[in-house]
C-alpha positions in Angstrom: 29.9 9.4 -5.3 26.6 9.6 -7.3 28.6 9.9 -10.5 30.6 6.8 -9.8 27.3 4.8 -9.1 25.8 6.2 -12.3 28.8 5.1 -14.3 28.7 1.6 -12.8 25.0 1.2 -13.6 25.4 2.3 -17.2 28.3 -0.2 -17.7 26.6 -3.1 -16.1 23.0 -2.7 -17.3 22.0 -4.5 -20.5 18.4 -3.7 -20.8 16.1 -5.6 -23.2 14.2 -2.3 -23.0 16.9 -0.4 -24.9 17.4 3.3 -25.2 16.5 4.2 -21.6 16.1 7.9 -21.0 19.0 9.5 -19.1 16.5 10.8 -16.6 15.3 7.3 -15.8 18.9 6.0 -15.2 19.8 9.1 -13.1 16.6 8.7 -11.0 17.5 5.0 -10.4 21.0 5.9 -9.4 19.8 8.6 -7.0 17.3 6.1 -5.4 20.2 3.7 -4.6 21.4 6.0 -1.9 18.0 6.9 -0.4 15.9 5.1 2.1 12.6 4.0 0.6 9.2 4.1 2.2 6.5 2.0 0.6 2.9 2.3 1.9 1.4 -0.8 3.4 -1.4 -2.4 1.3 -4.5 -1.3 3.1 -7.6 -3.4 2.8 -10.7 -1.3 2.0 -14.1 -3.0 2.6 -16.4 -3.5 -0.3 -19.2 -0.9 -0.5 -22.9 -2.0 -0.8 -23.6 0.8 -3.3 -20.6 0.0 -5.5 -22.0 -1.3 -8.8 -20.2 -3.3 -9.9 -18.5 -4.5 -6.7 -15.5 -5.5 -8.8 -14.2 -4.7 -12.3 -11.5 -6.8 -14.1 -10.1 -4.5 -16.7 -7.0 -6.5 -17.6 -5.5 -6.7 -21.1 -6.9 -9.3 -23.5 -5.1 -12.7 -23.1 -3.7 -11.5 -19.8 -5.7 -14.0 -17.7 -8.9 -12.1 -17.3 -11.1 -15.1 -18.1 -9.2 -17.3 -15.8 -9.5 -14.8 -12.9 -13.2 -14.4 -13.7 -13.7 -18.2 -13.4 -11.5 -18.4 -10.2 -13.9 -15.9 -8.5 -17.3 -17.2 -9.8 -16.9 -21.0 -10.1 -19.6 -22.7 -8.1 -17.1 -24.5 -5.9 -16.0 -21.2 -4.4 -19.0 -19.0 -5.1 -21.4 -21.3 -3.4 -19.1 -22.7 -0.7 -21.1 -22.9 2.6 -18.1 -21.7 4.5 -17.8 -18.5 2.4 -18.2 -15.5 4.7 -18.8 -13.1 1.9 -21.8 -12.5 -0.3 -21.6 -14.5 -3.6 -21.5 -13.3 -7.1 -24.5 -14.1 -9.3 -24.7 -17.7 -10.4 -23.4 -18.1 -14.0 -22.6 -14.4 -14.5 -21.9 -13.2 -18.0 -18.5 -12.0 -18.8 -17.8 -8.9 -20.9 -21.1 -7.0 -20.9 -19.0 -4.1 -22.0 -21.6 -1.4 -21.5 -19.2 1.2 -20.2 -17.2 1.2 -23.4 -20.1 1.1 -25.8 -20.6 4.0 -28.2 -23.5 6.2 -27.4 -23.6 5.8 -23.7 -25.3 8.8 -22.1 -23.8 9.7 -18.8 -27.1 11.2 -17.6 -28.8 7.9 -18.3 -26.3 6.0 -16.1 -27.7 7.6 -12.9 -29.7 5.3 -10.6 -33.1 4.3 -11.8 -32.4 5.7 -15.3 -32.7 3.3 -18.3 -29.1 2.6 -19.0 -28.3 2.1 -15.3 -31.1 -0.5 -15.1 -29.8 -2.1 -18.2 -26.4 -2.3 -16.6 -27.9 -3.9 -13.4 -29.5 -6.5 -15.6 -26.2 -7.3 -17.4 -24.6 -7.7 -14.0 -27.5 -9.9 -12.7 -28.0 -7.4 -9.9 -30.8 -8.4 -7.5 -32.5 -5.0 -8.0 -32.4 -5.0 -11.8 -36.2 -5.8 -11.9 -37.3 -3.5 -9.2 -39.9 -0.9 -10.0 -39.2 2.8 -9.5 -41.2 2.8 -6.4 -39.4 -0.1 -4.8 -35.9 0.6 -6.1 -34.6 2.3 -3.0 -36.0 -0.3 -0.7 -34.5 -3.1 -2.8 -31.1 -1.5 -2.7 -31.3 -1.0 1.0 -32.3 -4.6 1.7 -30.9 -6.7 -1.1 -27.8 -5.0 -2.5 -25.6 -6.4 0.3 -26.7 -10.0 -0.3 -24.8 -10.3 -3.6 -21.7 -8.9 -5.2 -21.5 -7.9 -8.8 -18.7 -8.4 -11.3 -17.9 -6.8 -14.6 -15.0 -8.1 -16.6 -13.8 -7.1 -20.0 -10.5 -6.1 -21.6 -12.1 -3.3 -23.5 -12.5 -1.1 -20.4 -8.9 -0.5 -19.6 -8.1 1.3 -23.0 -11.4 3.1 -23.1 -11.0 6.9 -22.5 -14.7 7.2 -21.4 -15.3 4.1 -19.3 -13.8 5.5 -16.1 -15.7 8.7 -16.5 -19.0 6.8 -16.9 -18.2 4.6 -13.9 -17.5 7.6 -11.8 -21.0 9.0 -12.5 -22.7 6.2 -10.5 -20.1 4.2 -8.6 -17.0 5.8 -7.2 -15.9 2.9 -4.9 -15.8 -0.2 -7.1 -12.7 -2.2 -6.8 -10.5 -2.8 -9.9 -8.1 -5.5 -10.9 -5.8 -4.6 -13.9 -3.7 -7.4 -15.5 -0.7 -6.5 -17.6 1.3 -8.8 -20.0 4.4 -8.2 -22.0 2.9 -6.2 -24.9 4.8 -8.0 -27.7 3.8 -11.4 -26.4 0.3 -10.2 -25.7 -0.2 -9.1 -29.4 1.1 -12.4 -30.7 -1.1 -14.6 -28.4 -4.2 -12.4 -29.1 -3.6 -12.7 -32.8 -3.5 -16.5 -32.4 -6.7 -16.4 -30.5 -8.5 -14.4 -33.2 -7.2 -16.7 -36.0 -7.8 -20.1 -34.3 -10.9 -19.4 -32.2 -12.7 -16.8 -34.3 -11.5 -17.4 -37.9 -10.1 -13.8 -38.3 -7.5 -12.8 -40.9 -7.3 -16.2 -42.8 -5.0 -14.6 -45.4 -3.0 -12.2 -43.2 0.0 -13.1 -41.0 0.7 -11.2 -37.8 3.7 -9.6 -39.7 1.2 -8.3 -42.2 -1.0 -6.7 -39.5 2.0 -5.2 -37.6 3.3 -3.7 -40.9 -0.1 -2.2 -41.6 -0.3 -0.9 -38.1 2.9 1.1 -38.5 1.7 2.3 -41.9 -1.5 3.5 -40.3 0.4 5.4 -37.6 2.4 7.3 -40.3 -0.5 7.7 -42.7 -3.2 9.3 -40.6 -2.4 13.0 -39.9 -1.7 13.8 -36.3 -1.0 10.3 -35.0 2.8 10.5 -34.9 2.8 13.9 -33.1 0.2 12.6 -30.6 2.4 9.6 -29.8 5.5 11.9 -29.5 3.6 14.2 -27.1 2.6 11.2 -25.0 6.1 9.9 -24.9 7.4 13.3 -23.8 5.0 13.6 -20.9 6.9 13.5 -17.6 6.4 10.3 -15.6 4.4 12.0 -12.9 2.2 14.1 -15.1 -1.0 11.9 -15.1 -3.0 14.7 -16.7 -0.6 14.9 -19.7 -0.6 11.2 -20.1 -4.4 10.9 -19.8 -5.0 13.7 -22.3 -2.6 12.1 -24.7 -4.4 8.8 -24.5 -7.7 10.6 -25.1 -6.3 12.2 -28.2 -4.7 8.9 -29.5 -7.9 6.9 -28.9 -9.9 9.4 -30.9 -8.0 8.8 -34.2 -9.7 6.8 -36.9 -6.9 4.2 -37.0 -8.1 3.1 -33.5 -11.4 2.0 -35.0 -9.8 -1.0 -36.6 -9.5 -4.3 -34.7 -6.3 -5.0 -36.5 -4.8 -1.8 -35.1 -6.2 -2.2 -31.7 -4.4 -5.6 -31.5 -1.2 -3.5 -31.1 -2.4 -0.2 -29.8 -4.1 -1.8 -26.8 -0.7 -2.6 -25.4 0.0 1.0 -24.6 -0.6 0.5 -20.9 1.2 3.5 -19.6 -1.1 5.9 -21.5 -4.3 4.0 -21.1 -4.0 3.5 -17.4 -3.4 7.2 -16.9 -7.1 7.9 -17.7 -8.2 5.5 -15.0 -5.7 6.9 -12.5 -6.9 10.5 -13.2 -10.6 9.8 -13.3 -11.3 6.9 -11.0 -8.6 5.0 -9.1 -8.8 5.2 -5.3 -6.3 4.1 -2.6 -6.8 0.5 -1.6 -9.3 -0.2 -4.4 -6.8 -1.0 -7.3 -4.8 -4.2 -7.7 -2.3 -4.5 -10.6 -1.3 -8.0 -11.5 1.5 -9.2 -13.7 -0.1 -11.8 -16.0 3.1 -13.8 -16.3 3.3 -14.3 -12.5 -0.5 -15.0 -12.4 -0.1 -17.9 -14.8 3.1 -19.2 -13.1 2.1 -18.7 -9.5 -1.7 -18.8 -9.5 -2.1 -19.8 -5.9 0.0 -16.9 -4.7 -1.8 -14.6 -7.1 -5.2 -15.7 -5.9 -4.2 -15.3 -2.3 -3.4 -11.7 -3.0 -6.7 -11.3 -4.9 -8.7 -12.7 -2.1 -7.1 -10.5 0.5 -7.6 -7.5 -1.8 -11.3 -8.3 -2.3 -12.3 -9.7 1.1 -9.5 -8.9 3.6 -9.2 -12.6 4.6 -7.1 -15.7 3.9 -8.1 -18.1 1.2 -10.8 -20.7 1.8 -9.8 -24.4 1.2 -12.1 -24.4 -1.9 -10.4 -21.3 -3.3 -6.9 -22.7 -2.8 -7.9 -26.0 -4.4 -9.4 -24.3 -7.4 -6.3 -22.0 -7.8 -4.0 -25.1 -7.6 -5.8 -26.9 -10.4 -3.7 -27.3 -13.5 -6.2 -26.0 -16.1 -6.2 -22.3 -17.3 -9.4 -21.0 -18.9 -8.8 -19.9 -22.5 -5.1 -20.2 -22.4 -4.0 -20.6 -26.0 -1.3 -23.2 -26.5 -0.4 -23.9 -30.1 2.5 -25.1 -32.2 4.4 -22.1 -33.5 3.7 -21.6 -37.2 5.2 -18.9 -39.4 1.9 -17.2 -40.0 1.2 -17.1 -36.2 4.6 -15.9 -35.1 6.4 -12.6 -35.5 9.5 -12.7 -37.6 12.6 -11.4 -35.9 12.7 -8.0 -37.8 9.0 -7.2 -37.1 9.3 -8.4 -33.5 12.3 -6.0 -33.1 10.3 -3.2 -34.6 7.4 -3.8 -32.2 9.8 -4.2 -29.2 11.3 -0.8 -29.9 7.9 0.8 -30.3 6.8 -0.6 -26.9 10.1 0.2 -25.3 9.5 3.9 -26.0 5.9 4.1 -25.2 5.5 1.5 -22.4 8.6 0.0 -20.9 10.6 3.1 -20.3 7.9 4.4 -17.9 6.4 1.1 -16.7 8.1 0.8 -13.3 7.9 4.5 -12.6 4.1 4.2 -13.3 3.8 1.2 -11.0 5.9 2.9 -8.3 3.7 6.0 -8.4 0.6 3.9 -8.3 1.9 1.9 -5.3 2.6 5.2 -3.6 -1.0 6.2 -4.3 -2.3 3.1 -2.5 -2.5 0.6 -5.2 -1.8 -3.1 -4.5 0.7 -5.0 -6.7 1.4 -8.6 -7.5 4.3 -9.9 -9.6 6.6 -7.8 -11.7 9.5 -9.4 -10.0 10.9 -11.7 -12.8 10.9 -12.2 -16.5 10.0 -10.6 -18.9 10.4 -7.3 -16.9 13.7 -8.0 -15.1 16.0 -6.0 -17.5 13.7 -3.0 -17.8 14.5 0.4 -16.3 13.5 0.7 -12.7 12.9 -3.1 -12.2 15.6 -3.5 -9.4 14.6 -0.3 -7.6 10.9 -1.2 -7.7 11.4 -4.7 -6.2 14.1 -3.5 -3.7 11.6 -1.0 -2.4 8.9 -3.7 -2.1 11.2 -6.1 -0.3 12.2 -3.4 2.2 8.6 -3.6 3.6 8.4 -7.4 3.8 
């Protein structure tokens, strides 16, 4: 019976994510005949001593700036009917302290210099408190204002979750994931058009150089192979692999990070191993966020505050504009050629797509919240149907 189902699946499936591992298909087939239990999304209250209250560690060009604005815009942040503490007025995005080089974990403990610097970057009400008044300030003022840190550099940092664990074990985290090929293309356009990067290099040039760098630096290819061979449930293996990959010299280059930062399955394993807690992680499909922003923000608000959206929050989410969304006419320099796009797609299929839905399923079983991942561009990837069928079984 199982063999007949497996044969049918292999005949009918036409994955964009080609070359699926036999184990993935077999696991999908076995799950067809099993009842599935998905944990309810449990709201966890925000903690007064969680600094920051919230981190947005989504991938660059995945909607992190838009989400930041949705949460901190004056119309919602200063709404008189808001029952929750506000975020600082005009908070700064991307302080990035946790992913800086030279951060000393011992200096990130309360009242130590780098901890106080971080409070200042977050506009925390106790950032100017003296040593003698610090504890009193935290006891009386910390609950009057939430703090927010948002930067794409955190999610692929091998050290940021370890630094964060030193002084705040209960911050909530929102991770935003976008199709890695599309993400690389859109991020390249942002750097070229908004920041004047790479005036003489096309995205094809950078992608070609990226693959050359992988095969040139000793040890990179074996490290990637080890990461790809980690079993889906072996978070330690995946986290250790990402630590090794992120330590190579080729990762120091912005050009190479443009593509390497799309290795979500490995990078997220470090956060899962060192930091993620049940009910304090929300993973958002960026494509669904852009297309169904009201629905996405309704999930975000429930995740953060455990309540329905306010009228002001719904109106802001329903507005047409998207902060920093790059919309440009496709030009040859800005667009991947079919051969290079295919090469990148095959790279990400091996290192991301083959394990994406198994990773998301495991995280959901661990108590993570989810939004999206129920349509394009994921709909022909291994595990898509099983992931969404299990979700619907609890609706």
